[in-house]
TORPA-475409 format. One line per field, with one value per residue: residue number from 1; residue in three letters; chain; x, y, z of N, C-alpha, C in turn. Coordinates in steps of 0.1 Angstrom, whole numbers, plus 2048, in hexadecimal, padded with zeros to 3 digits. Last residue first. Layout:
pos = c(NUM/...)
code = c(ala/...)
unit = c(A/...)
nxx = c(X/...)
nyy = c(Y/...)
nzz = c(Z/...)
caxx = c(X/...)
cayy = c(Y/...)
cazz = c(Z/...)
cxx = c(X/...)
cyy = c(Y/...)
czz = c(Z/...)
END
This chain:
pos = c(353/352/351/350/349/348/347/346/345/344/343/342/341/340/339/338/337/336/335/334/333/332/331/330/329/328/327/326/325/324/323/322/321/320/319/318/317/316/315/314/313/312/311/310/309/308/307/306/305/304/303/302/301/300/299/298/297/296/295/294/293/292/291/290/289/288/287/286/285/284/283/282/281/280/279/278/277/276/275/274/273/272/271/270/269/268/267/266/265/264/263/262/261/260/259/258/257/256/255/254/253/252/251/250/249/248/247/246/245/244/243/242/241/240/239/238/237/236/235/234/233/232/231/230/229/228/227/226/225/224/223/222/221/220/219/218/217/216/215/214/213/212/211/210/209/208/207/206/205/204/203/202/201/200/199/198/197/196/195/194/193/192/191/190/189/188/187/186/185/184/183/182/181/180/179/178/177/176/175/174/173/172/171/170/169/168/167/166/165/164/163/162/161/160/159/158/157/156/155/154/153/152/151/150/149/148/147/146/145/144/143/142/141/140/139/138/137/136/135/134/133/132/131/130/129/128/127/126/125/124/123/122/121/120/119/118/117/116/115/114/113/112/111/110/109/108/107/106/105/104/103/102/101/100/99/98/97/96/95/94/93/92/91/90/89/88/87/86/85/84/83/82/81/80/79/78/77/76/75/74/73/72/71/70/69/68/67/66/65/64/63/62/61/60/59/58/57/56/55/54/53/52/51/50/49/48/47/46/45/44/43/42/41/40/39/38/37/36/35/34/33/32/31/30/29/28/27/26/25/24/23/22/21/20/19/18/17/16/15/14/13/12/11/10/9/8/7/6/5/4/3/2/1)
code = c(unk/unk/unk/unk/unk/unk/unk/unk/unk/unk/unk/unk/unk/unk/unk/unk/unk/unk/unk/unk/unk/unk/unk/unk/unk/unk/unk/unk/unk/unk/unk/unk/unk/unk/unk/unk/unk/unk/unk/unk/unk/unk/unk/unk/unk/unk/unk/unk/unk/unk/unk/unk/unk/unk/unk/unk/unk/unk/unk/unk/unk/unk/unk/unk/unk/unk/unk/unk/unk/unk/unk/unk/unk/unk/unk/unk/unk/unk/unk/unk/unk/unk/unk/unk/unk/unk/unk/unk/unk/unk/unk/unk/unk/unk/unk/unk/unk/unk/unk/unk/unk/unk/unk/unk/unk/unk/unk/unk/unk/unk/unk/unk/unk/unk/unk/unk/unk/unk/unk/unk/unk/unk/unk/unk/unk/unk/unk/unk/unk/unk/unk/unk/unk/unk/unk/unk/unk/unk/unk/unk/unk/unk/unk/unk/unk/unk/unk/unk/unk/unk/unk/unk/unk/unk/unk/unk/unk/unk/unk/unk/unk/unk/unk/unk/unk/unk/unk/unk/unk/unk/unk/unk/unk/unk/unk/unk/unk/unk/unk/unk/unk/unk/unk/unk/unk/unk/unk/unk/unk/unk/unk/unk/unk/unk/unk/unk/unk/unk/unk/unk/unk/unk/unk/unk/unk/unk/unk/unk/unk/unk/unk/unk/unk/unk/unk/unk/unk/unk/unk/unk/unk/unk/unk/unk/unk/unk/unk/unk/unk/unk/unk/unk/unk/unk/unk/unk/unk/unk/unk/unk/unk/unk/unk/unk/unk/unk/unk/unk/unk/unk/unk/unk/unk/unk/unk/unk/unk/unk/unk/unk/unk/unk/unk/unk/unk/unk/unk/unk/unk/unk/unk/unk/unk/unk/unk/unk/unk/unk/unk/unk/unk/unk/unk/unk/unk/unk/unk/unk/unk/unk/unk/unk/unk/unk/unk/unk/unk/unk/unk/unk/unk/unk/unk/unk/unk/unk/unk/unk/unk/unk/unk/unk/unk/unk/unk/unk/unk/unk/unk/unk/unk/unk/unk/unk/unk/unk/unk/unk/unk/unk/unk/unk/unk/unk/unk/unk/unk/unk/unk/unk/unk/unk/unk/unk/unk/unk/unk/unk/unk/unk/unk/unk/unk)
unit = c(A/A/A/A/A/A/A/A/A/A/A/A/A/A/A/A/A/A/A/A/A/A/A/A/A/A/A/A/A/A/A/A/A/A/A/A/A/A/A/A/A/A/A/A/A/A/A/A/A/A/A/A/A/A/A/A/A/A/A/A/A/A/A/A/A/A/A/A/A/A/A/A/A/A/A/A/A/A/A/A/A/A/A/A/A/A/A/A/A/A/A/A/A/A/A/A/A/A/A/A/A/A/A/A/A/A/A/A/A/A/A/A/A/A/A/A/A/A/A/A/A/A/A/A/A/A/A/A/A/A/A/A/A/A/A/A/A/A/A/A/A/A/A/A/A/A/A/A/A/A/A/A/A/A/A/A/A/A/A/A/A/A/A/A/A/A/A/A/A/A/A/A/A/A/A/A/A/A/A/A/A/A/A/A/A/A/A/A/A/A/A/A/A/A/A/A/A/A/A/A/A/A/A/A/A/A/A/A/A/A/A/A/A/A/A/A/A/A/A/A/A/A/A/A/A/A/A/A/A/A/A/A/A/A/A/A/A/A/A/A/A/A/A/A/A/A/A/A/A/A/A/A/A/A/A/A/A/A/A/A/A/A/A/A/A/A/A/A/A/A/A/A/A/A/A/A/A/A/A/A/A/A/A/A/A/A/A/A/A/A/A/A/A/A/A/A/A/A/A/A/A/A/A/A/A/A/A/A/A/A/A/A/A/A/A/A/A/A/A/A/A/A/A/A/A/A/A/A/A/A/A/A/A/A/A/A/A/A/A/A/A/A/A/A/A/A/A/A/A/A/A/A/A)
nxx = c(521/529/544/545/537/548/566/587/58D/5A0/5BC/5C8/5C2/5A7/5A8/5B2/59D/588/590/590/576/567/570/568/54C/547/547/530/51C/51B/513/4F9/4EB/4ED/4DE/4DE/4F8/4FE/4ED/4F7/512/51A/520/538/547/545/552/56C/572/573/589/59D/59E/5A4/5BE/5CB/5C9/5D8/5F1/5F6/5F7/60E/622/616/606/5EB/5CE/5B0/5A8/5B9/5AB/5AD/5AC/5A7/594/590/56F/55B/550/541/551/55A/557/56B/581/57D/581/59C/5A8/5A2/5B1/5CA/5CB/5C8/5E0/5F2/5EC/5F3/60F/618/619/634/641/638/644/65F/65F/644/62E/625/61E/607/5F5/5F3/5E9/5D0/5C4/5C2/5B2/59A/593/591/57B/566/565/55C/543/535/535/527/510/517/514/4FF/509/52B/53C/55A/575/57A/570/575/58E/5A1/5BC/5DB/5F3/616/62E/645/668/67D/686/677/667/646/63A/626/602/5E7/5C9/5B2/5BA/5D5/5E1/5E6/5D2/5C5/5B9/5A7/597/58B/57B/56A/55D/550/53C/52D/527/517/501/4F8/4EE/4DA/4C2/4B1/4AD/4B1/4C8/4D7/4F1/4F9/506/522/531/542/55B/55D/560/579/589/58A/599/5B1/5BA/5BF/5C4/5BA/5BD/5A5/59B/5A4/59B/594/57A/572/556/533/523/514/4F3/4D8/4CD/4C8/4E8/508/527/548/569/580/5A1/5BB/5CB/5BC/5C1/5D0/5C4/5A0/58A/56B/55B/542/526/50D/4F1/4DB/4B8/4A1/496/48C/480/47D/470/47E/489/49C/4AF/4B7/4C2/4D9/4E6/4EC/4FB/511/51D/524/537/54A/553/55E/573/587/599/5AD/5BA/5CE/5E5/5EC/5F6/5E3/5CB/5A9/58E/56C/554/54F/550/537/527/52E/525/509/503/508/4F2/4DD/4E0/4DD/4C2/4B4/4B0/491/481/46B/44A/43A/419/3F9/3E6/3D9/3F0/411/433/43F/446/44E/439/422/410/41E/415/40E/3F5/3E8/3E7/3D5/3BE/3BA/3B5/39E/38C/38B/37E/365/35C/359/344/32F/32C/323/30B/2FC/2EA/2C7/2BC/2A9/285/271/25B/23A/228/208/1ED)
nyy = c(34C/35C/35C/339/321/316/329/331/34D/367/36B/36B/354/358/36C/35C/34A/35C/366/34E/345/359/354/33A/33E/350/341/331/33D/355/34C/342/359/378/385/373/371/38B/38F/37B/382/398/38F/382/399/3A5/393/395/3AF/3AE/39D/3AC/3C2/3B6/3AC/3C4/3D2/3C0/3C3/3DE/3DE/3CF/3DF/402/415/422/436/42B/424/435/43D/442/44E/440/426/41B/41A/3FC/3EB/3EB/3E3/3C6/3B2/3A0/3B1/3B6/39C/397/3AC/3A5/38D/397/3A4/38F/382/396/396/37C/37D/390/386/37D/396/3A1/390/397/3B3/3BF/3D8/3EB/3DF/3D1/3E5/3EE/3D7/3D5/3EC/3E6/3CF/3D9/3E9/3D6/3C8/3DC/3E1/3C8/3C7/3DB/3D0/3BB/3C3/3CA/3B4/39F/38A/383/368/359/359/367/359/342/343/343/358/34A/355/357/349/35E/35B/343/337/31F/316/308/2E9/2E9/2E5/2D1/2DC/2EB/305/2FE/2F7/2FC/2FD/315/30D/2FA/30A/31B/309/302/31B/31E/30C/31A/332/327/31E/336/343/32F/32D/340/339/315/30A/30C/30B/2F1/2E3/2D7/2D1/2BC/2C6/2D0/2B8/2B0/2C3/2BC/2A4/2AC/2C1/2B2/28F/272/250/237/229/207/1E9/1DB/1D2/1CE/1E2/1E2/1ED/20D/214/22A/243/249/243/248/254/24A/257/24F/245/24A/234/214/1F9/1E9/1EA/1EC/206/214/22F/241/24E/266/262/273/273/266/262/27A/28E/2B0/2C7/2DB/2D1/2C0/2D3/2DF/2CA/2C6/2DE/2DE/2C6/2CB/2E0/2D2/2C1/2D2/2DC/2C4/2BE/2D5/2D8/2C4/2CD/2E0/2D3/2B4/29D/289/289/281/270/27D/285/29B/293/286/29D/2A9/297/297/2B1/2B1/2A0/2B0/2C5/2B8/2B0/2C9/2E0/2E6/2C6/2B0/2AA/28C/283/279/25E/255/23A/23F/23D/236/251/268/273/258/241/222/201/1E7/1DF/1EA/205/202/1FB/211/224/219/21B/237/23D/231/240/259/252/24C/264/274/268/257/239/23A/231/213/213/20E/1F4/1F3/1DC/1CE/1CE)
nzz = c(65B/645/641/63D/64B/65E/661/66B/681/67D/67D/664/658/654/63F/62A/628/621/608/5F9/5FC/5F0/5D6/5D1/5D2/5BB/5A2/59F/5AC/59C/583/58A/596/597/5AC/5C1/5C7/5CE/5E5/5F5/5F9/608/622/61D/619/632/642/637/63D/659/65C/650/661/67A/675/670/688/698/68D/693/6AE/6B0/6A4/6A5/699/68B/692/681/668/64D/62C/609/5F0/5D9/5D2/5B0/5A1/59E/581/56A/555/567/57A/574/579/594/59F/598/5A6/5C1/5C2/5C1/5D9/5EA/5E6/5EF/60A/611/60C/61E/637/638/638/650/662/65E/663/678/66B/65A/642/64A/64D/633/627/634/62A/60E/60F/618/602/5EE/5F8/5F6/5DB/5D2/5DE/5D1/5B5/5AC/5A0/587/576/56F/561/55D/551/55B/55B/571/586/594/5AE/5C4/5C1/5CC/5E1/5D9/5EF/600/5F9/60A/620/623/604/604/5F9/5DB/5DD/5D2/5C4/5C8/5C4/5D6/5F8/612/623/61C/603/60D/61E/60B/5FD/613/617/5FF/601/615/606/5F2/602/60D/5F6/5ED/5FB/5F1/5D6/5CF/5B6/59F/5A6/5AA/596/5A9/5BF/5C5/5C6/5E0/5EE/5E4/5EE/609/607/5FB/60D/624/61C/62F/639/63A/65A/661/672/689/686/663/656/64F/632/636/640/637/634/619/60B/618/610/61A/61A/5FF/5F9/5F7/5FC/5F5/60C/61C/635/62F/63A/643/63B/64C/63F/63F/62B/614/60F/60A/623/62A/60F/60D/616/621/638/62D/623/63B/649/638/63C/657/65A/649/657/66E/663/659/672/67E/66B/66C/680/67D/664/663/663/659/664/663/64A/656/64E/64C/654/645/62B/629/62B/613/600/606/5FF/5E4/5DC/5E4/5D2/5BA/5BC/5BF/5B1/5C1/5CB/5BA/5C4/5CE/5C2/5CF/5C4/5AE/5A9/5B6/5B7/5D9/5F1/5FC/609/610/616/60E/608/610/60B/620/618/603/611/620/60C/601/616/618/600/606/61C/60F/5FD/60E/61B/605/5FE/61B/61F/628/648/64E/651/66E/671/67A/68D/685/69B)
caxx = c(521/51B/53D/54C/531/540/559/57E/58D/592/5B5/5C9/5D0/5AC/5A3/5BA/5AA/587/58E/59C/581/565/572/576/553/547/552/53D/520/51F/520/503/4EE/4F1/4E1/4D1/4F1/505/4EC/4E9/50E/517/514/52C/546/540/544/564/571/569/57C/599/59C/597/5B3/5CA/5C3/5CA/5EB/5F5/5EC/602/61E/61D/615/5F2/5DD/5B7/59D/5B9/5B2/5A9/5AE/5B5/594/596/57D/55D/559/53A/54F/55C/54D/55E/57F/57D/574/591/5AA/59D/5A2/5C6/5CC/5BD/5D4/5F2/5EA/5E5/607/618/60D/629/643/635/635/65A/662/652/631/628/629/614/5F8/5F8/5F6/5DA/5C6/5C9/5C0/5A2/595/59B/588/56A/569/569/54D/537/53C/534/50F/517/521/4FC/4FE/520/536/54C/56E/57F/569/573/581/59C/5AE/5D2/5E8/608/627/638/65C/677/68C/676/673/650/63D/632/60E/5F0/5D6/5B1/5B1/5CF/5DC/5F1/5DA/5CC/5C4/5B1/59F/594/585/572/565/55B/546/532/530/523/509/4FD/4FA/4E6/4CD/4B4/4B5/4A8/4C2/4C8/4EB/4F3/4F8/51C/52A/534/558/55C/554/56D/587/582/58B/5A9/5B7/5B4/5C9/5BA/5BF/5B0/598/5A5/59D/5A2/57D/577/562/53E/527/51C/501/4DE/4D1/4BD/4DB/4FF/51A/53C/55E/578/593/5B2/5CA/5C3/5B8/5D4/5D0/5AC/590/578/55D/550/52B/51B/4F6/4E6/4C4/4A8/49B/498/47E/485/468/479/47F/490/4A8/4B1/4B6/4CF/4E1/4E4/4EE/508/517/51B/52B/542/54E/552/567/57D/58F/5A4/5B2/5C0/5E2/5E5/5FF/5E5/5D9/5B3/599/579/559/54E/55B/543/526/531/533/511/502/510/500/4DF/4E1/4E9/4CD/4B4/4BD/49B/484/478/453/442/427/402/3EF/3D1/3E5/404/428/43F/440/459/43E/42C/40C/41D/417/41B/3FF/3EA/3EF/3E3/3C4/3BD/3C1/3AA/390/390/38B/36D/35F/363/352/334/330/330/316/2FE/2F6/2D1/2BE/2B5/291/276/268/243/22F/217/1F2)
cayy = c(347/35B/368/345/32A/30D/324/32C/33F/364/369/377/356/34E/36F/367/345/354/36F/357/33D/356/361/33D/335/355/34A/32D/330/356/352/33A/34C/36F/38C/377/365/385/398/37A/376/39A/397/37A/38F/3AC/396/388/3AB/3B7/399/39F/3C4/3BD/3A3/3BA/3D7/3C3/3B6/3DA/3E6/3CA/3D2/3F7/418/415/435/430/426/42B/440/43A/456/444/431/41A/41F/40A/3EB/3EE/3F1/3CE/3BD/39C/3AB/3C1/3A3/38E/3AB/3B1/38C/38E/3AC/399/37B/392/3A2/380/373/393/38C/374/38D/3A8/390/389/3AE/3BA/3CC/3F0/3E8/3C9/3DD/3F7/3DC/3CB/3EB/3F2/3CE/3D0/3EF/3E1/3C1/3D6/3EC/3CE/3BE/3DC/3DD/3B8/3BD/3D5/3B7/3AC/391/387/375/35A/351/36C/365/341/346/337/358/34F/34B/35D/348/356/363/348/343/32A/317/312/2F1/2E5/2EC/2D4/2D5/2DC/2FF/309/2F4/2FC/2F1/314/317/2F6/2FF/321/310/2F8/314/327/309/30D/333/32E/315/32B/348/332/324/341/344/321/309/30B/318/2F8/2E4/2DA/2DD/2B9/2BE/2D9/2C0/2A7/2C3/2C8/2A4/2A2/2C4/2BC/29D/27A/25E/23D/231/215/1F0/1E0/1DD/1C9/1DA/1E6/1E1/204/213/21D/23F/243/249/23E/259/24A/252/258/240/255/23F/221/202/1E9/1F2/1E5/1FD/20F/222/23E/242/264/262/26A/27A/26B/256/275/284/2A5/2BC/2DE/2DC/2BA/2CA/2E8/2D0/2BB/2DA/2E9/2C8/2C0/2E2/2DE/2BB/2CB/2E5/2CB/2B6/2D3/2E2/2C3/2C2/2E5/2DB/2C0/2A8/290/287/28A/26F/279/279/29C/29B/27E/293/2B0/29A/28B/2AD/2B9/29C/2A3/2C7/2BF/2A6/2BE/2DB/2EB/2D5/2B3/2B0/298/281/283/262/25D/242/237/243/234/245/261/27B/261/24E/22C/20E/1EC/1DC/1DC/201/207/1F2/204/226/21B/20E/22F/241/22C/232/257/257/242/259/277/267/262/240/236/23B/21C/20F/217/1F9/1F4/1E8/1CC/1D3)
cazz = c(669/649/63E/63E/641/655/665/661/67E/67C/689/66C/65B/65D/64D/630/62B/62E/614/5FA/601/5FE/5DC/5D1/5DC/5C9/5A6/599/5B0/5AA/584/583/59D/58D/59F/5BB/5C2/5C3/5D9/5F1/5F2/5FA/620/620/60F/626/644/637/62F/652/661/64A/653/678/679/665/67C/69B/68D/685/6A8/6B6/69E/6AA/69A/68C/690/68C/672/657/639/615/5FC/5DB/5DB/5BD/5A1/5A3/58C/576/557/55B/57A/573/56C/58B/5A0/594/598/5BB/5C3/5B6/5CC/5E9/5E3/5E1/602/611/605/60F/633/638/62D/643/661/65C/656/676/672/667/642/647/659/63D/622/636/638/613/60A/621/60F/5ED/5F6/603/5E4/5CD/5E2/5DF/5B9/5B2/5AE/591/57C/577/55B/566/54D/55D/550/564/582/586/5A8/5BE/5C4/5C1/5E1/5D9/5E2/600/5FB/5FD/61C/62D/60C/600/605/5E3/5D9/5DC/5C1/5C9/5BB/5CE/5EA/608/624/628/603/603/624/615/5F6/60C/622/602/5F8/617/612/5EF/5FA/616/5FE/5E6/5FE/5FF/5DA/5D2/5C4/59E/5A2/5B5/596/59C/5BF/5C6/5BA/5D5/5F0/5E2/5E0/605/60D/5F6/5FF/624/61F/623/63C/634/64E/664/666/688/68F/670/655/658/63A/62E/642/638/641/621/60B/613/615/611/621/607/5FA/5F3/606/5F1/604/60E/633/633/62F/647/634/64A/645/63F/639/618/613/5FE/61B/631/619/608/612/614/639/633/61A/631/64E/63B/62F/651/661/646/649/66F/66A/650/668/684/66C/661/680/689/665/662/66F/655/662/66F/64D/64F/656/646/65B/653/630/628/635/620/600/607/60D/5EC/5DA/5EB/5E1/5BD/5BA/5C9/5B3/5B7/5CD/5BF/5BA/5D2/5C4/5C9/5CF/5B7/5A4/5B7/5B1/5CA/5ED/5F5/5FE/613/610/618/602/613/601/620/624/600/607/627/615/5F9/611/623/602/5FB/61D/61A/5F8/605/623/60C/5F5/612/621/61E/63E/650/64A/663/675/66E/68C/685/68E)
cxx = c(52D/51A/52F/544/538/53B/553/572/583/590/5A6/5C0/5D2/5BA/5A7/5B6/5B3/595/58F/59B/58E/571/571/579/562/54D/553/549/52D/523/525/511/4F9/4F5/4E5/4D3/4E4/4FD/4F2/4E7/500/512/510/51F/53A/53E/53D/555/569/567/571/58C/597/594/5A5/5BF/5C2/5C3/5DC/5EE/5EB/5F6/611/619/61D/601/5E2/5C6/5A3/5AE/5B1/5B2/5A9/5B7/5A2/595/583/56C/55C/543/548/55A/54E/554/571/57B/573/584/59F/59E/59C/5B6/5C8/5BE/5C8/5E5/5EA/5E2/5F8/610/60C/61C/638/637/631/64B/65D/653/63F/62A/62D/620/606/5FD/5FC/5E8/5D1/5CD/5C8/5B0/59D/59E/593/578/56D/56E/55B/542/53E/53B/51C/515/521/50A/4FB/515/52A/546/55F/578/56E/56E/581/58F/5A8/5C4/5DE/5FE/619/633/650/66B/686/67C/672/65C/648/633/61A/5FC/5E0/5BE/5B0/5C7/5D7/5ED/5E5/5D5/5CC/5BC/5AA/59D/590/57E/56E/564/552/53D/535/52D/517/506/500/4F1/4DA/4C0/4B9/4B1/4BA/4C1/4DC/4EE/4F1/50D/522/52B/549/557/552/560/57B/580/583/59A/5AE/5B0/5BD/5BF/5C1/5B1/5A5/5A1/59C/5A4/58B/57A/567/54A/534/520/508/4ED/4D6/4C1/4D2/4F1/50F/530/552/56E/58B/5A3/5C0/5C1/5C0/5CB/5D4/5B8/59C/57D/56B/552/539/51E/504/4EA/4CF/4B5/4A2/49E/48C/484/470/472/478/485/49C/4A9/4AF/4C1/4D7/4DE/4E6/4FA/50D/515/520/536/545/54B/55B/571/584/598/5A8/5B6/5D3/5E0/5F9/5EE/5DC/5C1/5A5/584/566/553/55B/54F/533/531/537/520/50A/50F/50A/4ED/4E3/4EB/4DA/4C0/4BF/4A9/48F/47A/460/44B/42E/410/3F9/3D9/3DD/3F9/41C/432/440/453/449/432/416/419/414/41F/40D/3F4/3F2/3EC/3D3/3C3/3C4/3B6/39C/394/392/37C/367/366/35C/342/336/335/323/30A/2F7/2DE/2C9/2B7/29C/283/26E/250/239/21D/201)
cyy = c(33E/357/368/351/338/315/31B/326/33B/356/367/377/362/350/365/36B/350/34E/367/360/345/34F/360/34A/338/34B/34D/335/32B/348/352/33F/344/361/382/37D/368/379/391/383/376/38E/39A/382/386/3A2/39C/38A/39E/3B3/3A1/39A/3B7/3BF/3AA/3B0/3CD/3C8/3B8/3CC/3E1/3D1/3CD/3EA/40C/417/426/42F/42C/42E/435/43E/44E/44C/435/427/41D/40D/3FA/3EE/3F5/3DD/3C6/3A7/3A7/3BC/3AE/396/3A2/3B1/399/38D/3A4/3A1/385/38A/39E/38C/377/389/390/37A/382/39E/396/388/39F/3B3/3C8/3E4/3ED/3D3/3D5/3EF/3E6/3CF/3E0/3F0/3DA/3CE/3E6/3E7/3CC/3CF/3E6/3D8/3C2/3D3/3DE/3C5/3BB/3CF/3C1/3AF/39E/38E/377/367/352/365/369/34D/343/33A/34C/34F/351/353/34E/355/35A/350/34A/337/321/311/2FB/2EF/2E8/2DB/2DA/2D5/2F0/303/300/2F9/2F1/308/316/300/2FA/316/315/2FE/30A/322/312/309/325/32E/31B/321/33E/338/327/338/345/32C/316/30A/318/306/2EC/2DA/2E0/2C6/2BB/2D2/2CA/2AF/2BA/2C9/2B0/2A2/2B9/2BF/2A6/288/266/24C/236/21D/1FF/1E8/1E3/1D5/1D5/1DC/1E5/1F9/20A/21E/231/23E/241/244/250/24F/253/250/248/250/249/22C/20E/1F3/1F3/1EE/1F7/205/21C/230/240/257/25E/26C/270/272/25A/26A/27F/29A/2B0/2D1/2DE/2C5/2C4/2DF/2D8/2C1/2CF/2E4/2D2/2C1/2D7/2E0/2C6/2C4/2DE/2D5/2BD/2CA/2DE/2CD/2C1/2DA/2DF/2C7/2B5/29C/28F/285/276/279/274/290/29B/286/28A/2A6/2A1/28D/2A0/2B4/2A4/29E/2BA/2C1/2AC/2B5/2D1/2E6/2D9/2C2/2B3/29D/28E/27F/26C/261/249/240/23A/23B/243/253/273/268/258/239/219/1FA/1E1/1D7/1F2/203/1F5/1FB/219/21C/20E/221/23A/230/22C/249/255/246/24E/26B/26A/260/24C/23E/237/225/218/212/202/1FB/1E8/1D9/1D2)
czz = c(66B/658/642/639/642/649/65B/667/673/678/689/678/664/661/657/63D/630/632/621/606/603/604/5EB/5D8/5DC/5D3/5B5/59F/5AA/5AF/593/585/597/593/594/5AD/5BC/5BE/5CD/5E5/5EE/5F3/611/61E/611/61A/638/639/62E/644/65B/64F/64C/669/676/668/671/68F/68F/684/699/6B0/6A4/6A3/6A0/68D/692/68A/67E/661/643/621/608/5E8/5DE/5C5/5AF/5A2/591/582/563/55D/56D/572/56A/57D/596/594/592/5AC/5BD/5B6/5C0/5DD/5E2/5DD/5F3/609/605/607/624/633/62C/637/653/65A/654/668/670/671/650/647/656/649/62D/631/63B/622/60F/61C/618/5FA/5F5/603/5F2/5D7/5DE/5E4/5C8/5B8/5B4/59F/587/57E/562/55F/557/55A/551/559/574/580/59A/5B8/5BC/5C6/5D7/5D9/5E2/5F2/5FA/601/610/629/617/609/602/5EF/5E1/5D6/5CC/5C7/5BC/5C3/5E3/5FA/61A/62A/610/603/61A/61B/600/605/61C/60D/5FA/60E/616/5FB/5F6/60E/607/5EE/5F8/603/5E8/5D8/5C6/5AB/5A1/5B2/5A1/59D/5B2/5C5/5BA/5C8/5E4/5E4/5DC/5F6/608/5FB/5F9/616/61F/626/62F/637/648/657/669/67B/68E/679/663/656/642/637/639/63A/642/62F/615/615/610/618/618/610/603/5F4/603/5FB/600/606/624/62F/635/63C/638/644/642/646/639/626/617/602/60F/629/61E/612/60D/60E/62C/634/620/627/643/63F/630/644/65B/64D/646/661/66B/656/65E/67A/673/664/676/688/671/665/66F/661/65D/66E/659/653/64F/650/655/65B/63F/62E/635/62B/60E/608/60F/5FB/5E2/5E8/5E8/5CC/5BE/5C8/5BD/5BB/5C3/5C1/5C0/5C6/5C8/5CC/5CA/5C3/5B0/5B2/5B1/5C4/5DE/5F0/5F6/607/614/610/60C/60D/604/616/624/60C/604/61D/61C/601/609/61F/60E/5FD/612/61C/603/600/61A/614/5FC/609/616/620/635/645/64D/65E/66A/673/680/684/68F)
END
């Protein structure tokens, strides 16, 4: 009697589905289509949604990367400090974007653009997307040298649209822009425009607060109150320190005192009725009788104010992102510039790190 061989079991619906999906994947791979978050739109393949303010953040990253490789005019005393600061900013911003799912191919990469000697002196370094490099020039070509004001103003010009960034990033962005504002002030500029070198015998020109607070309406002006108090306190201490210092030092410090007074006026105007009244009974933390003690007091006062300014950024950017991104970088810049002149070196994110 002939043996009957049992027939193979019919494939289940699950196996058929898995096999079909596998065939689709193989077909897509054979066509050169990658299943990545930056891949072209393909039916049945999900696309990546841009993060909040992605275009603005990528634009700022490109400007910061370009600043990190800029060739500065050698006479700018601040120039050696700036490239490492911008490199640090670029790293932090790049990592923040990658952690939030922005693909590497969508991010710029700083590439110095060597030019011939006939190229205009203001030609910036470029940031090329996706890690591609600009065509290299001859080995003898040199980067055009740019002033600190030119380089930092380019960073500030890339700041539009950042108010829509997620809350966690906003304080970092304000501090980054505050560094650029401070660098402009320290290099002798104001609002991106260079100012003439003052005469040695003339009194110092007041450094204006580089803010837009007067033109910006705050939806939550009470958030400004702690910063107003901190600026007033630092101004008082700096005035005392100046009064107990030699005349030459006192004259130089008048610039910073005037800048802090202008900053207070900006903040009070922005706060309106929410501005606290001045404290008319302020006291010194300890006796100050010598120039050395006065210098220490000034350094501590400005360092404390810088920390307080950085500490206020999350509150300010949460309370009113648009107003904060418009005005707070100028406030940070004013404080950071004065603090730098009193011994607290400018950092990549003044008041934060």
